[in-house]
N, C-alpha and C positions, 0 to 999 in steps of 0.2 A: 504494500500500500504506500504510494508516494505521498499522499496528502493526509495529514491527520488533523482533525479539527481541534482547535484549542480547548482546553478544559475551562470550567466555569470561573476559576480564580483568575486565570490569565485574561479572559474576556472582561471580567469585572474591573480589573485594573485598567484596561484600555479605555473602557467607558468612563471610568472615574477621571482619568487623566484628560480625556477629550472634553468632558464636562467642565473640569476646572479651567482648562485653557479657554474654552468658548465663553464661559461665564466671567472669567477674569478679564478677558478682552472687552466684553460688553461693559463691565463695571468701570474699567479704566477709561474707556471712551466717555462714559457718562460723567465721571469725576473730572476728567480733563476739561470737557466742555463746560461744566458747571462752575469750576473754581479757578482755572488758570486765566490770568489776565484781570482778575478781580482785585479790589483794593487790598493792599498789604498795609496793615496799620498796627500801631502799638495798642494792645488791649486796654491799657490805662486811658487811652484817648477815646475809646468807644463810649457812646452814650447809652449803655445798657445792653441787655440781651438782644432786643430786636434790632438795634443798630448794628451790632456785630454780625447778626445773621444776614441782614440786608446788604451789608458792605462786602461780604466775603463770598457770596454765591449768587447764582442766576438760575432762572428756569429756562429750559429748552423744550417747550411743548411742541409736539408734532402731531402724532396720530394716536388713536386708541391702541393700535398694534405696538407702536414704539413705547407707549406707556407700559404696556404689558411686558414687552421685551426687556425694558430697563427696570422693571420692578417698581415703577412709579418714581424712581430716583431722578428722572429728568424734571420732576417737580421739587427741585432741591430746596427752594425757600420754604415751601410748605413742609418738606421733610424735616428741616431744621427747626421750624416753628412748632410742629406737632410730631415729635419723634416717635410717639407711641401709636399714632393713627395708622390704621390699616392702609397699606400701600394703594389699594384699589380706590381709596377715597381721596387721595392727594390731589388728583386732577380736578375734582369737584370743588376743592378749596382754593383754587388759583384766583378766581375773581374776587371772592370775599376777602382773601388775604391781601390781594393787590389794593383793593379799595381801602381796607383798614390801614395798610402801611402808608399809603399816600396821604390819607386823612391825618395820620399822626406825624407826617413830615419825614418819613423814611423813604429811601429809594426802593424801587421794585424793578429789577432788571429781568426782562423776559424777552429772549430773542430766538431766532431760528437756529438750527444746527449749523447752517452755513455761516451765519453771522457770528456764532460762537467760535467756529473754527477760524474765521478771520481774526477775531479777538485773540485767540490763542497764538496764532502766528505773529500778530503784532507784538504781543507780550514777549514771545521768544526772540523776535528781532531786537526789541529794546534791551532785553537781558544780554544778548550776545554783543550788541554794540557797546553796552556799558562795560562788559568784560574786556573787549578789545581796547577800549579807551583807557581803562585802568591799567591793563598790561602794557600798553604803549607808553603811558605816563611813567611807569616804573621801569621801562626799557627791558621788559621781560618777554616781549612777544617775539618769538623767533621759532623757526621750524626745528623740529627735533633733529638731532645730529644724524640719525640714520637716513634722513631725507636729503642730506647733502648740504 
Protein backbone atom coordinates (compact mmCIF):
# COMPACT_ATOMS: atom_id res chain seq x y z
CA UNK A 1 0.00 0.00 0.00
CA UNK A 2 1.65 3.23 -1.19
CA UNK A 3 -0.67 5.69 0.56
CA UNK A 4 -1.60 5.49 4.19
CA UNK A 5 -4.18 7.88 5.52
CA UNK A 6 -3.06 9.98 8.48
CA UNK A 7 -4.23 8.99 11.92
CA UNK A 8 -6.63 11.13 13.94
CA UNK A 9 -3.96 12.81 16.08
CA UNK A 10 -1.96 13.99 13.07
CA UNK A 11 -5.08 15.29 11.31
CA UNK A 12 -6.17 17.08 14.48
CA UNK A 13 -2.85 18.90 14.74
CA UNK A 14 -3.02 20.02 11.10
CA UNK A 15 -6.52 21.45 11.61
CA UNK A 16 -5.45 23.12 14.87
CA UNK A 17 -2.43 24.79 13.26
CA UNK A 18 -4.46 25.86 10.20
CA UNK A 19 -7.19 27.35 12.41
CA UNK A 20 -4.62 29.23 14.52
CA UNK A 21 -2.95 30.64 11.42
CA UNK A 22 -6.21 31.74 9.79
CA UNK A 23 -7.73 33.12 13.00
CA UNK A 24 -4.49 34.88 13.95
CA UNK A 25 -4.24 36.51 10.53
CA UNK A 26 -7.82 37.79 10.71
CA UNK A 27 -7.29 39.18 14.22
CA UNK A 28 -4.00 40.81 13.24
CA UNK A 29 -5.70 42.56 10.32
CA UNK A 30 -8.54 43.78 12.53
CA UNK A 31 -6.18 45.06 15.24
CA UNK A 32 -3.84 46.78 12.79
CA UNK A 33 -6.70 48.55 11.01
CA UNK A 34 -8.34 49.53 14.31
CA UNK A 35 -5.34 50.83 16.23
CA UNK A 36 -2.36 51.69 14.01
CA UNK A 37 -2.19 55.37 13.17
CA UNK A 38 -4.38 56.40 16.08
CA UNK A 39 -3.34 58.87 18.76
CA UNK A 40 -0.40 57.89 20.94
CA UNK A 41 -0.70 59.81 24.18
CA UNK A 42 0.41 59.92 27.78
CA UNK A 43 -2.27 58.21 29.87
CA UNK A 44 -1.95 61.02 32.43
CA UNK A 45 -3.11 63.49 29.77
CA UNK A 46 -6.29 61.57 28.94
CA UNK A 47 -9.54 62.98 30.19
CA UNK A 48 -10.89 59.72 31.58
CA UNK A 49 -11.87 56.29 30.33
CA UNK A 50 -13.98 57.36 27.35
CA UNK A 51 -11.35 59.79 26.08
CA UNK A 52 -8.69 57.05 26.17
CA UNK A 53 -10.93 54.67 24.22
CA UNK A 54 -11.94 57.24 21.61
CA UNK A 55 -8.38 58.46 21.01
CA UNK A 56 -6.74 55.07 20.63
CA UNK A 57 -9.14 53.15 18.40
CA UNK A 58 -11.44 53.37 15.39
CA UNK A 59 -14.31 51.36 13.94
CA UNK A 60 -14.04 49.79 10.50
CA UNK A 61 -17.62 48.76 9.72
CA UNK A 62 -18.27 46.97 6.46
CA UNK A 63 -20.80 44.16 6.18
CA UNK A 64 -22.64 41.65 8.37
CA UNK A 65 -20.34 38.94 6.98
CA UNK A 66 -17.19 40.85 7.96
CA UNK A 67 -18.71 41.59 11.38
CA UNK A 68 -19.13 37.84 11.80
CA UNK A 69 -15.69 37.00 10.37
CA UNK A 70 -13.95 39.53 12.64
CA UNK A 71 -15.98 38.42 15.62
CA UNK A 72 -17.43 41.91 15.90
CA UNK A 73 -13.99 43.33 16.68
CA UNK A 74 -14.18 45.72 13.74
CA UNK A 75 -16.49 47.60 16.17
CA UNK A 76 -13.44 48.40 18.29
CA UNK A 77 -14.81 51.49 20.00
CA UNK A 78 -17.90 49.60 21.15
CA UNK A 79 -15.74 46.62 22.12
CA UNK A 80 -13.62 48.90 24.33
CA UNK A 81 -16.64 50.70 25.80
CA UNK A 82 -18.64 47.54 26.47
CA UNK A 83 -16.07 44.73 26.88
CA UNK A 84 -18.57 42.22 28.26
CA UNK A 85 -21.21 42.78 25.58
CA UNK A 86 -21.85 39.83 23.25
CA UNK A 87 -19.94 40.40 20.01
CA UNK A 88 -23.08 39.96 17.92
CA UNK A 89 -24.55 43.10 19.54
CA UNK A 90 -21.59 45.43 18.98
CA UNK A 91 -22.65 46.54 15.49
CA UNK A 92 -26.07 47.56 16.87
CA UNK A 93 -24.36 49.84 19.37
CA UNK A 94 -22.40 51.83 16.75
CA UNK A 95 -24.91 54.62 16.20
CA UNK A 96 -25.95 55.09 19.87
CA UNK A 97 -22.27 55.07 20.88
CA UNK A 98 -21.33 57.55 18.15
CA UNK A 99 -24.14 59.91 19.18
CA UNK A 100 -23.24 59.71 22.88
CA UNK A 101 -19.52 60.21 22.23
CA UNK A 102 -20.07 63.25 20.02
CA UNK A 103 -22.64 64.67 22.45
CA UNK A 104 -20.07 64.40 25.27
CA UNK A 105 -17.33 66.04 23.17
CA UNK A 106 -15.28 62.94 22.33
CA UNK A 107 -14.10 61.94 18.88
CA UNK A 108 -15.61 58.92 17.14
CA UNK A 109 -13.50 57.61 14.26
CA UNK A 110 -15.31 55.25 11.89
CA UNK A 111 -13.82 54.67 8.45
CA UNK A 112 -13.77 52.02 5.74
CA UNK A 113 -11.13 49.31 5.59
CA UNK A 114 -9.52 51.04 2.61
CA UNK A 115 -9.30 54.36 4.47
CA UNK A 116 -7.97 52.54 7.55
CA UNK A 117 -5.26 50.87 5.43
CA UNK A 118 -4.32 54.32 4.02
CA UNK A 119 -4.03 55.60 7.61
CA UNK A 120 -1.86 52.61 8.58
CA UNK A 121 0.45 53.23 5.62
CA UNK A 122 0.64 56.95 6.48
CA UNK A 123 1.58 56.13 10.08
CA UNK A 124 4.26 53.67 8.92
CA UNK A 125 5.68 56.24 6.46
CA UNK A 126 5.85 58.84 9.22
CA UNK A 127 7.51 56.40 11.63
CA UNK A 128 10.11 55.33 9.07
CA UNK A 129 10.82 58.96 8.08
CA UNK A 130 11.32 59.84 11.75
CA UNK A 131 13.71 56.90 12.15
CA UNK A 132 15.73 57.88 9.08
CA UNK A 133 15.88 61.53 10.22
CA UNK A 134 17.03 60.50 13.71
CA UNK A 135 19.62 58.07 12.35
CA UNK A 136 20.91 60.66 9.86
CA UNK A 137 21.19 63.25 12.63
CA UNK A 138 23.23 60.81 14.69
CA UNK A 139 25.22 59.86 11.58
CA UNK A 140 24.37 56.21 12.12
CA UNK A 141 22.50 55.60 8.87
CA UNK A 142 24.66 53.42 6.70
CA UNK A 143 24.39 50.17 4.85
CA UNK A 144 25.47 47.02 6.68
CA UNK A 145 29.05 46.01 5.92
CA UNK A 146 28.07 42.83 4.09
CA UNK A 147 26.27 45.01 1.52
CA UNK A 148 29.51 46.72 0.50
